[in-house]
C-alpha positions as CSV (number, residue, x, y, z in Angstrom):
1,M,0.0,0.0,0.0
2,E,3.0,2.3,0.1
3,R,2.4,5.3,-2.1
4,K,5.3,7.6,-1.5
5,D,4.1,10.1,-4.0
6,L,1.3,11.2,-1.6
7,N,1.3,14.7,-0.1
8,L,-0.2,14.1,3.3
9,A,-1.9,16.3,5.9
10,V,-1.1,15.0,9.3
11,L,-3.7,16.1,11.9
12,I,-3.1,15.1,15.5
13,D,-5.6,15.1,18.4
14,G,-3.3,16.3,21.2
15,D,-5.9,15.6,23.9
16,N,-6.3,12.0,22.8
17,I,-2.8,10.8,21.9
18,P,0.3,10.3,24.1
19,S,3.4,12.3,23.2
20,A,5.7,9.3,23.4
21,Y,7.0,7.8,20.2
22,V,6.0,10.8,18.0
23,K,9.4,10.6,16.3
24,E,8.7,7.0,15.4
25,M,5.2,8.0,14.3
26,M,6.5,10.6,11.9
27,E,9.0,8.1,10.4
28,E,6.1,5.7,9.9
29,I,4.0,8.3,8.1
30,A,7.0,9.1,5.8
31,K,6.7,5.5,4.4
32,Y,3.4,6.5,2.8
33,G,4.1,9.9,1.6
34,N,5.4,13.4,2.3
35,P,3.8,15.0,5.3
36,T,3.5,18.6,3.9
37,I,1.0,19.8,6.6
38,K,1.6,18.8,10.2
39,R,-0.7,20.2,12.9
40,I,-1.6,19.2,16.4
41,Y,-4.8,20.4,18.2
42,G,-5.4,21.1,21.9
43,D,-5.9,23.6,24.6
44,W,-2.4,24.7,25.1
45,T,-3.3,26.7,28.2
46,K,-3.7,23.3,30.0
47,P,-0.7,21.9,31.8
48,H,-1.1,18.3,30.5
49,L,0.0,19.4,27.0
50,N,3.3,20.9,28.2
51,K,5.2,17.7,27.4
52,W,4.3,18.2,23.7
53,K,6.1,21.5,23.4
54,K,9.7,20.3,22.9
55,I,8.5,17.5,20.6
56,L,6.7,19.9,18.3
57,L,9.8,21.9,17.7
58,E,11.9,18.8,17.0
59,N,9.3,17.5,14.5
60,A,8.2,20.8,12.9
61,I,4.6,20.3,14.0
62,T,2.4,23.4,14.2
63,P,0.3,23.7,17.4
64,I,-3.3,24.9,16.9
65,Q,-5.1,26.4,19.9
66,S,-8.6,24.9,20.7
67,Y,-10.1,26.5,23.7
68,S,-12.4,24.4,25.9
69,Y,-15.4,26.7,26.0
70,T,-17.4,24.3,28.2
71,V,-16.2,22.0,31.0
72,G,-16.3,18.3,29.9
73,K,-16.6,19.2,26.2
74,N,-13.7,18.7,23.7
75,S,-13.4,21.4,21.1
76,T,-10.4,19.8,19.5
77,D,-12.5,17.5,17.4
78,S,-14.5,20.2,15.7
79,A,-11.3,22.3,15.1
80,M,-9.6,19.3,13.4
81,I,-12.7,18.5,11.3
82,I,-13.1,22.1,10.1
83,D,-9.4,22.3,9.2
84,A,-9.5,19.0,7.5
85,M,-12.3,20.2,5.2
86,D,-10.4,23.5,4.5
87,V,-7.3,21.5,3.5
88,L,-9.4,19.1,1.4
89,Y,-10.9,22.0,-0.6
90,S,-7.5,23.7,-1.0
91,Q,-6.4,20.7,-3.1
92,K,-2.9,20.8,-1.6
93,V,-2.8,17.2,-0.5
94,T,-3.7,13.8,-1.8
95,G,-4.0,12.1,1.5
96,F,-4.7,12.5,5.2
97,C,-3.3,11.0,8.4
98,I,-5.7,11.4,11.3
99,V,-3.9,10.7,14.6
100,S,-6.5,9.9,17.3
101,S,-8.1,7.0,19.2
102,D,-11.5,8.9,19.1
103,S,-14.4,7.4,17.1
104,D,-15.7,11.0,16.6
105,F,-13.5,11.1,13.5
106,T,-15.2,8.2,11.8
107,R,-17.5,10.4,9.6
108,L,-14.5,12.6,8.7
109,A,-12.5,9.7,7.5
110,T,-15.5,8.4,5.5
111,R,-16.0,11.9,3.9
112,L,-12.3,12.2,3.0
113,R,-12.3,8.8,1.3
114,E,-15.5,9.8,-0.6
115,A,-13.4,12.7,-2.0
116,A,-10.8,10.1,-3.2
117,M,-8.3,10.9,-0.5
118,M,-6.1,8.2,1.0
119,V,-6.8,8.1,4.7
120,I,-4.4,6.7,7.3
121,G,-5.4,6.4,10.9
122,I,-3.0,6.2,13.8
123,G,-4.2,5.5,17.4
124,E,-4.0,3.1,20.3
125,K,-5.6,-0.3,20.4
126,K,-8.5,1.1,22.4
127,T,-9.7,2.8,19.2
128,P,-13.3,1.9,18.3
129,N,-13.7,-0.3,15.3
130,P,-15.9,2.1,13.3
131,F,-13.1,4.6,13.0
132,I,-10.6,1.8,12.1
133,V,-12.6,0.5,9.2
134,A,-13.4,4.0,8.0
135,C,-9.6,4.4,7.1
136,D,-7.7,2.8,4.2
137,K,-5.1,1.8,6.7
138,F,-4.9,2.0,10.5
139,I,-1.6,1.7,12.5
140,Y,-1.5,1.0,16.2
141,L,0.8,3.1,18.3
142,E,1.6,0.0,20.3
143,I,3.4,-1.4,17.2
144,L,5.7,1.5,17.1
145,K,6.3,1.1,20.9
146,N,7.1,-2.6,20.4
147,Q,9.6,-1.7,17.7
148,V,11.4,0.7,19.9
149,E,11.5,-1.7,22.8
150,A,12.7,-4.6,20.6
151,A,15.5,-2.4,19.3
152,E,16.5,-1.3,22.8
153,A,16.4,-4.9,24.1
154,E,18.6,-6.0,21.2
155,E,21.1,-3.2,21.8
156,E,21.2,-4.1,25.5
157,E,21.9,-7.8,24.8
158,E,24.8,-6.8,22.5
159,A,26.2,-4.5,25.1
160,A,25.9,-7.3,27.7
161,K,27.7,-9.7,25.5
162,K,30.6,-7.3,24.9
163,S,30.9,-6.4,28.6
164,T,31.0,-10.1,29.4
165,A,33.7,-10.7,26.8
166,I,36.0,-8.0,27.9
167,G,35.3,-7.7,31.6
168,T,36.1,-10.0,34.5
169,G,34.6,-10.2,38.0
170,A,33.5,-6.9,39.5
171,A,34.9,-5.0,36.5
172,K,32.1,-6.3,34.3
173,K,29.5,-3.7,33.4
174,V,26.1,-4.5,35.0
175,I,23.2,-4.1,32.6
176,T,19.5,-4.3,33.5
177,K,17.7,-6.6,31.2
178,R,14.7,-5.1,29.4
179,K,11.5,-7.0,28.8
180,K,11.1,-7.9,25.2
181,P,7.7,-6.8,23.7
182,K,4.8,-9.2,23.6
183,Y,3.3,-10.1,20.3
184,E,-0.1,-11.5,19.4
185,K,-0.4,-15.1,18.2
186,V,-1.2,-15.9,14.6
187,T,-4.8,-17.2,15.0
188,P,-6.8,-19.4,12.6
189,K,-8.8,-16.3,11.8
190,V,-5.7,-14.5,10.5
191,I,-4.7,-17.6,8.5
192,R,-8.2,-17.7,7.0
193,L,-8.0,-14.0,6.1
194,I,-4.7,-14.7,4.2
195,A,-5.9,-17.9,2.6
196,N,-9.1,-16.4,1.3
197,S,-7.3,-13.3,0.0
198,I,-4.9,-15.6,-1.9
199,S,-7.8,-17.5,-3.4
200,D,-9.4,-14.2,-4.5
201,V,-6.5,-13.1,-6.6
202,A,-4.8,-16.5,-7.5
203,D,-4.3,-17.8,-11.1
204,E,-5.5,-21.2,-12.3
205,D,-2.6,-22.9,-10.6
206,G,-3.4,-21.2,-7.3
207,W,-0.4,-18.8,-7.3
208,A,-1.0,-15.2,-6.2
209,F,1.4,-12.3,-6.4
210,L,2.1,-11.3,-2.8
211,G,1.7,-7.6,-3.5
212,E,-1.8,-8.1,-4.6
213,V,-2.5,-10.4,-1.6
214,G,-1.2,-7.7,0.8
215,N,-3.3,-5.0,-0.7
216,L,-6.4,-7.1,-0.6
217,V,-5.8,-8.1,3.1
218,Q,-5.4,-4.4,3.9
219,K,-8.7,-3.5,2.2
220,K,-10.5,-6.2,4.1
221,Q,-8.9,-5.4,7.4
222,P,-7.4,-1.9,7.6
223,N,-5.6,-2.6,10.9
224,F,-3.8,-5.7,9.7
225,D,-0.1,-5.4,10.3
226,A,2.5,-8.3,10.3
227,R,4.3,-6.4,13.1
228,I,1.5,-7.1,15.5
229,Y,2.6,-10.8,15.3
230,G,6.4,-10.0,15.6
231,F,7.2,-10.0,11.8
232,D,8.6,-7.1,9.9
233,K,6.9,-8.2,6.6
234,L,4.0,-10.3,5.4
235,T,6.3,-12.9,3.8
236,P,7.8,-14.3,7.0
237,L,4.4,-14.2,8.7
238,I,3.0,-16.4,5.9
239,D,6.0,-18.7,6.0
240,S,5.7,-19.2,9.8
241,T,2.2,-20.7,9.5
242,G,3.5,-23.7,7.4
243,R,0.2,-23.6,5.5
244,F,1.5,-21.9,2.3
245,E,4.1,-22.3,-0.5
246,I,6.3,-19.4,-1.3
247,E,8.0,-18.9,-4.7
248,R,10.5,-16.2,-5.7
249,R,10.5,-15.5,-9.4
250,E,12.9,-13.4,-11.5
251,N,11.8,-9.9,-12.2
252,Q,12.7,-8.6,-15.6
253,R,12.0,-5.0,-14.6
254,G,14.1,-4.7,-11.5
255,R,16.7,-6.4,-9.3
256,F,14.2,-7.6,-6.6
257,K,12.5,-11.0,-7.1
258,L,8.8,-11.2,-7.3
259,I,7.2,-13.2,-4.5
260,Y,4.2,-15.5,-5.2
261,V,2.3,-17.6,-2.7
262,R,-0.3,-20.3,-2.8
263,K,-2.0,-22.7,-0.4
264,K,-0.3,-26.0,0.1
265,V,-1.9,-29.0,-1.8
266,K,-3.6,-30.4,1.3
267,E,-5.0,-26.9,2.1
268,R,-6.4,-26.5,-1.5
269,N,-8.2,-29.9,-1.4
């Protein structure tokens, strides 16, 4: 689904999204296009948003003030929606990234897609399903957190090995072990989703181009992500199930081989 030619408007609900991992979030967004507009909405007179201020400067994100006119009411949502429609009609972007775990943006995502905009949602796992399915793709913040923790754990292990190799006795550097992130199991439901998608785009021999399979899986389930299960890409996830054949074919147009998959014989019968 990666379309790096997209010009993206990134609109962040500051009242609803934690400030941690914003750097990783912006790097993730860059995979899908160029974030030409980056705005975050919130009542900046409130102390709970202070932790955002340094992060905004480091990532060139523009803060937009949204006063809370009534206690218990969130004015951020309406400000984001109004700005999103203004940006849509300006025709300066070809896609939107809505960063929030709030279902109130479901109708906005639907409206933007009706206008032929690519819509990427980013939020926590508590995000209601209606907002998730209203997006072309939805990315969980927990995935980005897991990636950071996995990298830190790996770095710590390497440092521990080096210190053990060069140190002796009390001279050894003591390193606290980090917990490695927990991943979800690949369930029969996930396997059925992949198998059905392969069948939908397969040729007469049952082979399907992996790129088409991945795109179809994403359309069926916008929050599908191989990283949830501890895999960087879809190929190793499929391979881990033992239910599919994988074939790498020569690509006459480039140096990378084309990957095709199909259900194993016993699965097809």
